[in-house]
Residue, then its C-alpha position, 0 to 999 in steps of 0.5 A: m200622779t205617779t201611780f196613774g202615770f205608771t198605770a199607763v206604762a203597765f197598760v202599754a207594756g201589757a198590751l205589747a207583750w200580749w198582742a205585738p207578736s200576733f200583730m207582727s205575725a198578721a203583718l208579715q202574713f199580709e206582707g207576703n212573708p209569713k214566719t212561724d209564731a215561735k220565731i216572731s215571739f222569740i224576736f220580740g222577746i229578745i227585743t223586749c229584754m234588750a230594751g228593758i235593760a237599756g231603758v232602765a240603765i239609761g233612765g237611772e243614769v240620766s236621773q242621777r245626772l239631773k238631780s244636781v240640775t233640777s229637783q223636777g228631773d225624775p218626773l220629767i224623765c218619766a214624762f219624756g220617756l212616755l211622750a217620746c215613745c209615742p211616735f216610735l210605737f205609732g210609726a211601728l204600727v204604720v210601717s209594719r205592713h211595708n217593712s218588718a225590719v224597720t218595724w222591729i227597730l221602731i219597737f225597740f226604741g219605743e220600748t226602750l223609751l217606755c222603760l226609762n221610768w221603771s226605776v225612776q218612778a220607784d225612786i220618786m215614791m220613795y222620797i215623797v212618802v215617809p218611811t212608815r208608809r212606803s210599803t203601803a204606798a208601794a202596795i197601793q201603786i202596784l195594785i192600781s197599776h196592774l189592775l187598771g194597766d196590764a191586767g185589762s189592756p190585753y182584753l181591751i185591745g182584743v175587744v176593740s180588735m174583734s169589733v173592728a174585724e166584725s165591721i170589716g167582715n171576712e174575719e179569718s183573712a190576713y187583711t182583716r186580722f192585720y187592720s183590726l189589730q192595727y186599729a186596736m193597737y193605736m190605743t197604746t199611743f194614746v195611753a202613753a201620751l196620757g201617762g206622759a201628761f200625768f208625769l208632767a203634772c207630777a213635776l209641778f208638785v214633786t218639789q213641794d211633796r218631797a219637802r213635806a215628806d222630808k219635814a215629816i221624816k225630821a219630825l219623826d226622827s226628833d220624836s224618836t230621839s226624845e223618846n230614847q232620851a226619856s227612856l234612858a233617863a228613866s232607866a238611870 
């Protein structure tokens, strides 16, 4: 569940990183206030960096505070981040043609909430998987999340945008560029909500999975201790 949830995070992050500057460029042009692509990319980069730092810091801090309250805190934080970022991303897409400043603010808060789970989901994997399998689990999660997430989301958004542009006609106009990207980018809000649902499902099983992993770790430690004692006895 955590892998599918994090795949949704990677999907949204990849789509925003690739298409958000182009979308804002089209929105500003349609608004009648065009700016250079370099300036728009710079603004988006600053916002993304600040949102990433804030999101990771807040997510880690909240996770530490919730550990004493509930064992389901970590997946609930991840679910909250993904579900809460949906209205901000949706609002940014809607407001973009009217007010670019408000759009940037909404993008900042949306990305901050999206980044709440970067460190938290990694912590979840560490305590539900036994040490001898953690590297394999991490590799599989990274492969799946990038393969189904940010590796394909920019392409998929582009395909949908091109299809919408063809249906509108006059593909080179600011109107067509803006609305085709806007409709395609709505997909990110749906995927974010789907990822939140995966983390909510994870919250139902995380306590049992962690108990199972702790039991397996204790069994491994016990076997290791027995082997060491037998080895020492044989040496003596």
